[in-house]
C-alpha positions as YAML, in Angstrom:
chain: A
units: angstrom
residues:
- id: 1
  name: MET
  ca: [92.02, 106.31, 96.45]
- id: 2
  name: GLU
  ca: [90.75, 103.74, 93.89]
- id: 3
  name: VAL
  ca: [94.10, 102.24, 91.98]
- id: 4
  name: SER
  ca: [92.14, 99.35, 90.32]
- id: 5
  name: THR
  ca: [93.30, 98.56, 86.72]
- id: 6
  name: PRO
  ca: [93.70, 100.69, 84.45]
- id: 7
  name: THR
  ca: [96.67, 102.82, 86.71]
- id: 8
  name: ARG
  ca: [100.09, 103.12, 85.73]
- id: 9
  name: LYS
  ca: [103.13, 101.97, 87.05]
- id: 10
  name: ASP
  ca: [104.62, 103.85, 90.29]
- id: 11
  name: HIS
  ca: [101.21, 105.50, 90.78]
- id: 12
  name: THR
  ca: [101.70, 107.40, 93.99]
- id: 13
  name: PHE
  ca: [99.30, 109.47, 96.18]
- id: 14
  name: ASP
  ca: [99.81, 111.75, 98.93]
- id: 15
  name: LEU
  ca: [97.34, 112.77, 101.79]
- id: 16
  name: TYR
  ca: [98.21, 115.28, 104.33]
- id: 17
  name: SER
  ca: [96.37, 115.78, 108.00]
- id: 18
  name: PRO
  ca: [96.74, 118.66, 110.04]
- id: 19
  name: VAL
  ca: [99.72, 118.59, 112.50]
- id: 20
  name: TYR
  ca: [99.65, 116.69, 115.27]
- id: 21
  name: HIS
  ca: [102.29, 116.17, 117.81]
- id: 22
  name: HIS
  ca: [103.24, 113.03, 118.67]
- id: 23
  name: ASP
  ca: [102.18, 113.53, 122.79]
- id: 24
  name: SER
  ca: [98.44, 114.19, 121.64]
- id: 25
  name: GLY
  ca: [97.48, 110.66, 121.95]
- id: 26
  name: VAL
  ca: [96.33, 111.01, 118.18]
- id: 27
  name: CYS
  ca: [96.11, 108.29, 116.13]
- id: 28
  name: LEU
  ca: [95.59, 107.42, 112.42]
- id: 29
  name: ASP
  ca: [92.73, 104.96, 111.52]
- id: 30
  name: PHE
  ca: [92.10, 103.86, 108.13]
- id: 31
  name: TRP
  ca: [90.71, 101.09, 106.06]
- id: 32
  name: TYR
  ca: [92.64, 99.36, 103.18]
- id: 33
  name: HIS
  ca: [91.96, 96.43, 100.38]
- id: 34
  name: MET
  ca: [95.12, 94.85, 99.46]
- id: 35
  name: TYR
  ca: [94.13, 91.71, 97.20]
- id: 36
  name: GLY
  ca: [95.47, 90.93, 93.84]
- id: 37
  name: ALA
  ca: [98.30, 90.12, 91.36]
- id: 38
  name: HIS
  ca: [99.59, 93.46, 90.87]
- id: 39
  name: ILE
  ca: [99.58, 95.01, 94.61]
- id: 40
  name: GLY
  ca: [102.44, 97.61, 95.45]
- id: 41
  name: GLU
  ca: [103.02, 98.95, 98.65]
- id: 42
  name: LEU
  ca: [101.20, 101.27, 101.06]
- id: 43
  name: ILE
  ca: [103.21, 103.02, 103.31]
- id: 44
  name: VAL
  ca: [102.72, 105.75, 106.20]
- id: 45
  name: PHE
  ca: [105.20, 108.31, 106.95]
- id: 46
  name: SER
  ca: [105.01, 110.97, 109.73]
- id: 47
  name: VAL
  ca: [106.46, 114.63, 108.59]
- id: 48
  name: ASP
  ca: [107.08, 117.83, 110.29]
- id: 49
  name: GLU
  ca: [105.31, 120.98, 109.72]
- id: 50
  name: ASN
  ca: [107.04, 121.42, 106.68]
- id: 51
  name: LYS
  ca: [106.46, 118.18, 105.15]
- id: 52
  name: GLN
  ca: [109.95, 117.28, 105.52]
- id: 53
  name: ASN
  ca: [112.00, 114.53, 107.47]
- id: 54
  name: PRO
  ca: [109.71, 111.81, 106.72]
- id: 55
  name: ALA
  ca: [109.69, 108.90, 109.23]
- id: 56
  name: LEU
  ca: [108.35, 105.38, 108.53]
- id: 57
  name: ILE
  ca: [105.37, 104.51, 110.45]
- id: 58
  name: TRP
  ca: [103.62, 101.68, 109.06]
- id: 59
  name: SER
  ca: [104.05, 99.80, 105.61]
- id: 60
  name: LEU
  ca: [102.56, 96.61, 103.94]
- id: 61
  name: GLN
  ca: [103.74, 94.88, 100.76]
- id: 62
  name: GLY
  ca: [101.74, 92.94, 98.11]
- id: 63
  name: SER
  ca: [98.67, 91.14, 98.07]
- id: 64
  name: TYR
  ca: [97.16, 90.69, 101.63]
- id: 65
  name: ALA
  ca: [93.73, 89.86, 102.21]
- id: 66
  name: ALA
  ca: [90.45, 89.52, 99.96]
- id: 67
  name: PHE
  ca: [88.55, 91.57, 102.36]
- id: 68
  name: ILE
  ca: [88.80, 95.58, 103.56]
- id: 69
  name: VAL
  ca: [90.96, 95.66, 106.94]
- id: 70
  name: GLU
  ca: [91.00, 98.49, 109.07]
- id: 71
  name: ILE
  ca: [94.14, 99.52, 110.57]
- id: 72
  name: ASP
  ca: [95.40, 102.24, 113.66]
- id: 73
  name: VAL
  ca: [98.88, 103.41, 113.78]
...
């Protein structure tokens, strides 16, 4: 998702994957770039099959690095 200016304040984006159970050994692997004066927050939640009961898995807030970073959670 590209969120460079112009964008609106409190802009959110939800991305859902197929259901994976925690004991399956599956992880989430993605790349992100969070650099600049008005960077918000990137949050990864785990939810149940009904998209309920969010549990925080990982988060990062603010300007982080001037390059693209890969993360596995």
